[in-house]
C-alpha positions, 0 to 999 in steps of 0.5 A: 221527590223527598226534600222538596219542602221549604227547607233550604238546600245543602251542598256537599263537597266531595266525591266518596260515594259511601260518605256522600250518599250516606249524608245525603240520605240522612238529610233527605229523609228529614226533608232537606234538599241535597246537592253535591259538588266535586272536582273529580270524575270518580263520582259515577253513581247517582242517588234518589237522595241527591238532586243534582251533581256539579263538577268544579275545576280542580283547585290544584289546576286553578284554585281561583276559578274553582272557588269562584265557581263554587261561590257562584253555585252557592249563591245561584242555588241558595244553599245555606250550608256547605258540608265538606266530605273528604280531605281535598274539600277540607284542604280547599276550605283551609285555604279559601274558606273565608271567601266561602263563609261570606255566602254560606255557613261552612260546616267546618272550623276556621283555617288554623284548626283545619290545618292542625288536622290536615297536618299529621305532625300538628295533630301528634304534637297536640296529642302529646301535649294532651297526654295521649300516646302517639307512635314514634314518628320521623318527618322527611322534608327532602330526599336526603332526610328521607334516606336518613330517616329510613336508616334510623326507623325501626321496621316494620314501619308505616309510610304516609304523606305528612300532610293532606292537601288539595291533590290526591296523595300519590303515595298511599299509606303503606306498611314497609318491612325494610329500607329496600321495600320502602325505596321500591315503593317510592320508585314505583311512583314517578314522584311522591308526596313530601314531606313524608311521615315515617311511623313505628308500626303499632299492632292492635285493633283499629278503634274509632271515636266519632264525635259531634262537637259544638261550643266545646261540648260533645253533642253526639258520641259513637265508637266502632271497631274495625273487624276487617281493613283494606289493606288487610294489615291496617287501613280503611274499614271494610267491616266494622261493629258498633261498640260501647264508648270506652270512657278513657278513649272518649275523654282523651278524644274530647280533650284533643278536639278541645285543644284544637278548638274543633267544632263539628264532626270528627273521627279520632282513630286509635290502635288498641293493643288487644293484650295490654289495652294500651291505645295509640293515636293514629290520626284525626279525620276532620270530616265525615268518615267512611263507615258513617253508615254504621252509627246511622244504622245503630241509631246515631244520626250525625248529619241530622244532628249537625244540621239541627245545631247549625239551624238553631235546633236542639238535637234529640240524641239517644242516650244509647245506641244499638251495640253490636250493629255490623256494617260492610263496605262491599266494594272494599271487601272484595278489593281486600279479598283480591289483595289476599289472593295475590298475597297468598301466593307467596306469603304465609300471612296472606294465606292465613288471612285469606282462609280466615276471610273465606271462612267468614264470608257467609257471616259477613254477608248475612242479612243483618250486616248493613251495607255501606251504599246499597239500599233496596229503596235506592239501589243505584249507588251500591250497584254502581260502586260495585261495578266500578270496583270490579272493573278496576280490579279486573284491570289491575289483575290483568296488568299484574298477569302481563307483568308476570308473563313479561318478567318470566319471558325476560328471565328465560331470554337472560338464561338462554343468553348465558347458555349461548 
């Protein structure tokens, strides 16, 4: 097996396959053994780049037990580096990182800096101080404040959790076009995350500036543009392309991360208006991002460079990378198509977006587009993720169809009762 040499093993903390597997492959290809720890049953796939996977108690249920078992795992297996790969992992480190730093190098900043990234309002405040344009925002810390904010916010608006925490967000980031729609989305959840952040909707193209900061300096820089997103009006990348770094966006991102005293990898996300070129900051992801496979395919190996810096080596970062390289998250791509087919039934925007996507299908699946997870040399992660996505979509579509049948039946009964 690769990675069985003299280098100490690394432990990844997180479960998102397209991130975890990409980091593992990068390090494993350079002789670094990699294991994964996670506290969710969602991690279904295995990879030849990952030696072992360990399930930990969820920190929301028993944080002390989770940290104790994680410390024991680190000591027992001799890891010299712990890399967080999702927001729950960052939240755990923000609360308990000092205990873990006693036994391993933790590849993330100190707790106060992590808190600034996990709290979106903190990020926006520092960005304003740096002269970076941010969306008009309103925070609701109670139901009463939420009702008041909904009365004042201009629609369409973006509704999201204001903080990233140890538990998964119940209310996912969504676009709402009216107060009624916002309330309807909340009612579909038995509970929801407070505080909530309501933001003006910023039209434009999603652009990510990826950086590896070390001692206040950027050691690696990359930029990508989102070509297709899930949800289709704005969300995570399902198709992206490598772009030349925009000097203004790069400078703004470096200033922001320096103001936060950030050390390590981060992705600074903007919406860029295609007509005016005006950029608005959306958020900062303080860990490896979902489209990490794109910079690696284009020639910028972030996980390797981070590992080298931690181990006192000087990374040989190329001055340029392969602009125009395209990347696709296949499971997310099909989920987006499924979303568009449902929207096309009653939405002109949905029908237009579906026609465009179907027209692009062959181009988006051409051999030159890099897949997020699938590799012929290591096919299991990509196939397992696609199979899991297919089962979830089938279950979702079945439930939606049953709801439509039930609602139609109830409507017919109501009409018949009126006739009687």
